[in-house]
C-alpha positions in Angstrom: 0.3 0.1 0.3 1.0 3.4 -0.8 1.9 5.7 1.8 -0.7 8.4 2.9 1.2 11.1 1.5 2.0 10.0 -1.8 -0.5 11.8 -4.0 -2.0 11.1 -7.1 0.1 13.7 -8.6 3.2 12.3 -7.3 2.5 8.9 -8.2 1.5 9.7 -11.9 5.2 11.9 -12.1 7.4 8.9 -10.8 5.7 6.8 -13.2 6.6 9.1 -15.7 9.8 9.1 -14.6 10.2 5.2 -14.5 9.0 4.8 -17.9 11.1 7.5 -19.5 14.1 5.9 -18.1 13.0 2.5 -19.2 12.6 4.3 -22.8 16.0 5.6 -22.6 17.7 2.1 -21.3 16.0 0.2 -24.4 17.5 3.1 -26.1 21.0 2.8 -25.4 20.8 -1.2 -25.5 19.8 -0.9 -29.2 22.7 1.6 -30.0 24.8 -0.7 -27.7 23.7 -3.8 -29.7 24.1 -1.7 -33.3 27.8 -0.7 -32.0 28.7 -4.5 -32.0 27.4 -5.3 -34.7 29.8 -2.7 -36.6 32.4 -3.8 -34.8 32.5 -7.0 -37.1 29.6 -8.9 -35.4 28.0 -10.6 -38.8 24.5 -9.5 -39.5 21.9 -12.5 -39.5 20.3 -13.5 -42.6 16.8 -12.4 -42.5 16.2 -16.3 -43.0 18.2 -17.3 -40.2 16.8 -14.1 -37.8 13.3 -15.4 -38.8 14.2 -18.8 -37.6 15.5 -17.6 -34.3 12.7 -15.1 -33.9 10.1 -17.9 -34.2 12.2 -20.1 -31.8 12.5 -17.3 -29.4 8.6 -16.9 -29.9 7.8 -20.5 -28.8 10.1 -20.3 -25.8 8.9 -17.1 -24.1 5.3 -16.9 -25.0 5.5 -13.5 -25.8 7.6 -10.7 -27.0 7.1 -7.2 -28.2 9.2 -6.0 -32.2 10.7 -3.2 -30.0 12.7 -6.1 -27.7 13.4 -8.4 -31.0 14.8 -5.4 -32.8 17.0 -4.4 -30.0 17.9 -7.7 -29.5 18.4 -8.5 -33.3 20.2 -5.2 -33.8 17.5 -4.3 -36.6 15.3 -2.0 -36.8 11.6 -2.2 -35.6 10.4 -2.2 -39.2 13.1 -4.7 -40.3 11.3 -7.2 -37.3 7.7 -5.5 -38.9 8.5 -7.2 -42.1 9.5 -10.7 -40.4 6.7 -10.9 -39.0 4.7 -10.5 -41.9 6.7 -12.9 -43.2 6.3 -15.5 -40.4 2.6 -14.8 -40.1 2.3 -16.4 -43.4 3.9 -19.5 -41.8 3.1 -19.5 -38.3 -0.4 -18.5 -36.4 1.0 -15.9 -35.0 -1.2 -13.6 -33.0 0.4 -10.0 -33.3 -1.6 -7.3 -31.4 -1.2 -3.6 -31.9 -0.7 -0.8 -29.9 0.3 0.2 -26.5 0.4 -3.6 -24.6 1.0 -5.3 -28.1 3.0 -8.0 -28.8 3.3 -11.2 -30.7 2.7 -14.6 -29.4 1.4 -17.9 -30.6 -1.8 -19.8 -29.7 -2.0 -21.6 -26.5 -0.8 -25.1 -27.4 1.5 -24.1 -30.4 5.2 -24.8 -30.1 7.3 -24.7 -33.0 9.1 -28.1 -32.2 6.2 -30.0 -33.0 5.6 -30.5 -36.8 2.3 -28.9 -38.2 1.2 -29.3 -41.6 1.6 -25.8 -44.0 -2.3 -23.6 -44.6 -1.1 -25.3 -48.0 -0.7 -28.4 -47.3 -3.8 -28.4 -45.4 -6.0 -26.6 -47.8 -4.9 -29.4 -50.5 -5.8 -32.4 -48.5 -8.8 -30.9 -47.4 -9.6 -30.0 -51.2 -8.9 -33.6 -52.3 -10.6 -35.3 -49.4 -13.9 -35.9 -51.6 -11.7 -37.8 -54.6 -10.0 -40.4 -52.7 -11.3 -43.4 -52.2 -13.1 -44.5 -48.6 -9.9 -46.2 -47.1 -7.4 -43.8 -47.9 -10.0 -40.8 -46.8 -9.7 -41.9 -43.1 -5.9 -42.0 -43.3 -6.1 -38.1 -44.5 -8.5 -37.2 -41.8 -6.1 -38.9 -39.1 -3.1 -36.7 -40.7 -5.3 -33.5 -40.7 -6.4 -34.5 -36.5 -2.7 -35.2 -35.9 -1.2 -32.5 -37.8 -3.3 -29.6 -38.9 -2.2 -26.5 -36.8 -5.0 -26.1 -34.3 -6.1 -22.4 -35.2 -9.3 -22.1 -33.0 -7.5 -22.9 -29.5 -7.4 -20.3 -27.0 -5.8 -17.2 -27.9 -4.1 -16.6 -24.7 -0.5 -17.1 -24.1 0.7 -19.8 -21.4 
């Protein structure tokens, strides 16, 4: 509980100072990372960076584009473009604005194998033309490996 003498105005001031300091530290970390990269540390290829990003999100379950930009020593716009590419391959949940970030659906992990959207759609389109025995096999493949897109969107 706050001390009774702490006013709402003082609390707002302290919060403002805290967030300004946090913003400064994030910018400083980003600057240091860029300087390290300039000193001979090679930049990752986009495909390698994207692979590492999706692995991190799968482990952490949530991250922000700003944090990822700082961590990889690239701009926020580069991470944004990476997210657009990754969203075509993975069921990313991207929330924009204050408090926003990137997460994966509950129960989805990159270490598990899933069908891509194109693979899943191709199987579903052709279920009607396969014989009955093969249809059951294809349905079991869908049940086991299709990404569960309708899962709860909360992260855990």
